[in-house]
N, C-alpha and C positions, 0 to 999 in steps of 0.2 A: 328828813327820813325818805329813803328810797325803798319802795316795795315792788317786788317783781313776782310775776306769776311763773310757776314752774313749767318749763318747756322741755322737749326732748334734749338729749345731750347736745351742748353747744360748745364752741370754742371761745370762751371768755379767758382772760389772762390776768393773773396778779403778779406783780413784780414786787418782791419783798425788799426791805431795807438791807438785808443780809446777802442780797444777790440772787436768791432762789426765785424761780419762775414756777408758778403753779397754773396748770391749764384745766379748765372744767366749766362749771355754770355758776354765774353769780346769782344768789338766791335773794339777798337783801342787804341793805346798809341802814342801820338805825343807831343813832346816838353812839357812834364810835365803834360799833361791832359790825363787821362784814361777815355774812353767811355765805359760804362758798362751797359748792359740791365739786371736789376734785375728782377727775376722771379716775374710775376704779377705787374710789375711797368714800368715806362717810362725809357728812356735811361738817365743814370746819367752821368754828367761830373764831375770827381773827381780829384782834384789836387793831383799829385803824392806824395807830402809830407804828405798827410793824410793817405796814404796806407802803411801798414808795409810790406806786401808781397802779392803775388797772385799765383794762380795755374790755368793752362789752359792746360790740359793733353789729351783732346779728340782728337786734331788734331795736326799736326806739323805746326810750324810757321816759316817764314823767318823773322829774326830780323836783323836790322842794328843799330849798336851803334852810338853815336854822333862822335866817332873817325873813322867811316866809315868801321868798321869790321862787317862781315856778320856771323850769325849763323842759323841753321835750326834744329828744333826739338821741343820737348815739353817745356812748361814754368812751372817750378816747384817752390814751395815756398822755400825760404831761411831762416835760422835761424837768418840772419843778417837783421835787419830793413832797409827797402828801397831798398832791393835787391831781385833778383830772380835767379834761377839756370836754365841754358839751358841744357836739356838733349837731345843730338843729335850729330851733327857734324858741324864743321867749314866749311864755303864755301869759296873756294879760289877766 
């Protein structure tokens, strides 16, 4: 589960599997649902399988995987569909 505090408008990006790119603010990711506030729009609830990858580089995030591992850092896009890259450090 990834929980994020709301900040002022940021430039986070979602790349959808259909080729659409959505710019706005990543709000949360929890059990397959991504909450994303698109610029000039309401909060969208998007199923994870519809997202190719995402980028959230403005702030560092604490991320817990389903396996219970923790990571802290920037969320960067991956070349592999359905994945992201964490740029930062592991949390023991």
